[in-house]
N, C-alpha and C positions, 0 to 999 in steps of 0.2 A: 306718775308721768315720767319721772326721771329715769326709771328702768327702761322705758320705751325709747326715750330720747337720747340717752347717753351714747349708745353705739353709733348714732348718726353724726356725732361731733357737734361742733359749734354751729349755731344758726347763722346763715349768711344773709338770707332775705325772707320776708314774709309779706304777702299781699292778700288783703281780704278778697275772697272770691264770692262768698254768699253768706247771708244771715237770714234764717227763717224761724219764725215763731211757730211752735207746735203745742198741741194739748195731748197728743198721744204719739208714742213711738213703738215700733215693734219690740216686743219682749220687755217693755217697761210699763210701770203703772201710769194711769192717766195723771196728768199734772201740767204744769207750765214749764216748757222747755224752749231753749234757743239753740238751734243747730248752726254753728258758725264754722265755715270752711275757709281755709287759707291755702294759697299756693305758696309753698315754702321751698327753700334750698338750704341744705346742710353741707358741712365739710365732706361727709361720707355718703351723701345721697343728694345728687344735684337737683332732682325734681321730685317733690313730694306733695301730697294733699293731706293737710292736717285738719281733723275734725274735732272741735271742742263742743261739748254739750253741757251747758249749765242747766240746772233745774231749780225752780223756786221751791225752797223747803218750807215746811209747816211753820217755822219761826219767822218767815218773811225774808230770809237771806238766800241769795243765789249761791249754789255750790256746784262744782263740776261733777257731773255724774258719768261722763264718758270722755275719753280722749283716744283718738285713733290716728294712725299715720299709714297712708298707702304709698 
């Protein structure tokens, strides 16, 4: 995640936009996912949409399986 975020600079603000539970996602195996989207602002990108996708792993722990910024 840091490789994606570093060029954007410091996070200025982050507001929850949506949170959706899914059992399937395009190009991913079936499982338990949460697609969380934030309206964010960074030093070098004033308006961004961050998407964080945790997945429930076989050991019962949630782990981030995807992180994207538009």
